N, C-alpha and C positions, 0 to 999 in steps of 0.2 A: 441553579447551577450557572455559573458565569462561564462568558467565552472561552476564557484563558483554561478555564479547568476542564471544559469541553475539547480544547485544543489537545490539552495533555493526555486524555484519555484517547483521543485518536491516534496520537503518537506511540502510547503504549500498547493499543491493539494493533498498530500497524509493525511493532517489534514482535509482537506474536505471529502476526502473519509471515513476517520474514524469515522467523526460526520455522516456519512449518514449510515453508518455501524452499529452504536449505535440505530440509529432511526430504522433500519429494525429488529435489535434484540429484541428491544422493542415491535416493532408491531407483531413480531414471537410469542413473548410470551402472547400476549394478543389476539391473532386470535384463534377464536373457530373451525374452520372447518382445517381439516387435509389437504386439497386442498391447501389452503391460506398458512399454516405452510409450506408446499413443495415448493410452489413457492417462498417464503420468503428466505428460507433456501438455494434454488439455486441461488437467487440473492446475497444473503450473502457470498456464496462461491466464486462466481465470483468478488464480491468487494475484498474479502480477498486476492485473486491472484492479482488483481491491485495494492493493497497497498504493497503487498510483492515486486512487479515488481518496484515500485516506490522507495520504500526504498532502493532498490539493485543499482537501476539507480543512486538515488542522491550519495548514498555511492561511486559507482565508479566513478562519475563527481568530487566529492570533494577530490579524492585520486587519481586522473589520472596522476599527476606528480610526484607523491612519488617514492622514489627509489624503486628498487627491480621489476619494470617490472609489470608482472601482478601478483605478489604475491597477491594482493588485490582481486583478484577474488574468491579465497576459503576463506575468512575471512568470519567471521559471521557479519551479517548485523544488526545494532541497528534499 
């Protein structure tokens, strides 16, 4: 598998995680009990971290061979 293919896989997995994140956010808004809201918020936070890492990894894979060495490491990930 080439780096561009791996990057596409990360991007598609990110889309799935974002879908699940929206589902959990909706469930949290409709949850009545504070305990349920708290647990959903914890899951949401975990998913947000995973989404950010996937985006960063996809970006690094997409730009691995760009000129400038590790300059992409400090650029903002979209």
